[in-house]
C-alpha positions, 0 to 999 in steps of 0.5 A: 500500500502506498502512502499519500502525502499532501503538501502544506502550503504556507504563504509568507506575508510581508512584514509591514502587513503583519504589523498592521494586522496585529495593531489592535486596541491592546497592541500598544502599552496602556497609559493608566495615568492618562486623564479620562475624557470628560463627559458633557457638562451641564449647568447646575440648577437648583431643583426648587419647588415650583420650577417648571422643567421638561423631562427629555425622554418622556416630553413631560413638562411640569412644576417641581413638587418634590425634590428628593434625590434620587427622584424628582416629582413633576406636576403637569398642567392636568394635575398629574404627578410624575416621578423621574430619576435625577440624571444630568442632562435629563431635564430641559429648562428653556429648551436647554439641558441642565443638571438638577441639583439640591437647591440651596437652603434659604432663610425666610426673607421678605422676598419669599412668599408664603401661603396663609398656612406658612408654607412656601408659595409655589406660585401657579402650580396646577392643583393635584388630581384629587386623592382617594383619601379625604378629611371629614369635618363637622360642618361648613364653617370648619370646611371654610376655615380649612380652605381659607388657611390651608387651601393652597396646601390642600390643592397641592396635595390633592386633598378634598375636605368634606363637611359631615353636617354633624358627627352623630353618625360618624361610625356609619360614615366611616364604614360607608367611606371604606378606608384602606391604606390607599384611601385614608380618612382623617377626621377633625372634631370639635370639643374632643375632650374627656367626657364629651359626646364627641369623645365617646363616639370617636372611641368607637372607631378603631381603624389603622387607616383612620385618624381622628384629631380634634381641639377642645373648643365647643365650636371652630369659632373658638379656634380663631383668636378672639382678637380677630373678633375685636374682643379679649376672650370668647365669652363663657356660655352655659351648657344647654344654651346655643353657643353661637347665639350666646356668644353673639348676645354677650358681645352685643352683635345684633346681626345674623350668625352667618354674617358674623362668621364671614366677617370673622373668617375674613379677618383671619390672614394666616395660621397665626390668627388660629389657636395652636391646638387647631393648627396642630390637629389640621396639619397632623390630618394633612400629613396622615392623608397625604404622606410624602411620596 
């Protein structure tokens, strides 16, 4: 048997061609100390509340409602809130990409504007779409006073205040509302002190998504400092006598209680005209039904 031998042909390439073929990204020594290439630099803009910017990727334009790195929350013109991650160049201001950074903390000055509740005025920020959560108050005057002082905060947070027209059926109202972790209920009650009807009824409600706060005053009128009514102190009215009529009779007011209330409410210019117990109760309820996101 004869063996067959195949010849292996080898092509010898020119040396210059081999040198070019081996010249890759790792063919030469690395300079580990070489300066890194800098990315694009953007103007740093403080992410203050109320600043209107556009998120480039989604084309969402809105006012900054909450700046909490690594997230920022924008509210669009329809009142919808949108959360975005903070990245340099991800937002536009006046058509130019920027880097949103922590805004400098500024002391309260005359140039800054504040709402009646003492919050920083955000300017023309759209009201948030109403939350499922609510705040119940006993009557129309309570609701009007909350709107008068905390109205801007309520719109920013999307909170609806609802008058119950009395609180005798409070347990039934709570059951009908159907509170859940995403549908919280805050309740503001007058005269919430030991031994009162309000306290006995409130004690019947025990639900993790319901918060009842109150003040010691017989009527929300008393939660307003008496100086707004031009008196040194609210008169004492005996039990069994209508409190409002009793007060008006003792201060010599001859008109209708509704007319007096309008005058009294309009003399309230800020939270400073209210009693601390009322202020604390309302702000606690707002924080409960609209927790930070």
